[in-house]
C-alpha positions in Angstrom: 19.3 -33.0 -0.9 18.3 -32.2 2.6 18.5 -34.3 5.8 17.3 -33.3 9.2 18.2 -35.1 12.4 18.7 -34.3 16.1 22.1 -35.2 17.4 23.5 -35.5 20.9 26.5 -33.3 21.8 29.5 -34.9 23.5 32.3 -32.8 25.0 31.0 -29.8 23.1 31.7 -31.5 19.8 29.3 -32.8 17.1 30.2 -35.5 14.6 27.8 -36.0 11.7 28.0 -39.2 9.6 26.4 -38.4 6.2 24.4 -40.9 4.2 25.9 -42.6 1.2 24.0 -40.4 -1.2 26.3 -37.5 -0.1 29.5 -39.3 -1.2 29.9 -37.2 -4.4 28.9 -33.9 -2.7 31.8 -31.6 -2.0 30.1 -28.8 0.0 27.2 -28.8 2.5 25.7 -26.1 4.6 25.4 -26.8 8.3 23.1 -24.7 10.6 23.3 -25.4 14.3 20.1 -24.7 16.2 19.2 -25.6 19.7 16.7 -28.6 19.6 13.3 -27.9 21.2 12.9 -30.8 23.7 9.3 -29.9 24.2 8.5 -30.3 20.5 10.3 -33.6 20.5 8.3 -34.8 23.5 5.1 -33.7 21.8 6.0 -35.6 18.6 6.7 -38.8 20.7 3.3 -38.4 22.4 1.5 -38.0 19.1 3.2 -41.1 17.8 2.1 -43.0 20.9 -1.5 -41.6 20.6 -1.8 -42.9 17.1 -1.6 -46.4 18.5 -4.0 -45.7 21.4 -7.4 -47.6 20.8 -9.4 -44.9 22.7 -7.9 -42.1 20.7 -8.4 -44.0 17.4 -12.1 -44.7 18.3 -12.6 -41.0 19.0 -11.1 -40.1 15.6 -13.3 -42.6 13.9 -16.4 -41.2 15.6 -15.5 -37.7 14.4 -14.9 -38.9 10.9 -18.4 -40.5 11.0 -20.0 -37.3 12.3 -18.5 -35.3 9.3 -18.8 -37.8 6.5 -22.0 -36.3 5.0 -20.9 -32.7 5.5 -17.7 -33.5 3.6 -19.7 -34.8 0.6 -21.9 -31.7 0.5 -18.8 -29.7 -0.5 -18.3 -31.8 -3.7 
């Protein structure tokens, strides 16, 4: 089982509440790594873009442009 989540550090301490599925687990491995804020911001922007009508219309246009070339490979 693996979970990955970004946590906020308070007073140089980190408290992790594990999901219920970890109740019977006796040992876990914890790796502390500095979170990349730039990556997080990019992910948020991508999520926002996925709901943008102009972005989605561009994607649909590209899909139409390549629909026949995709079938040629089959």
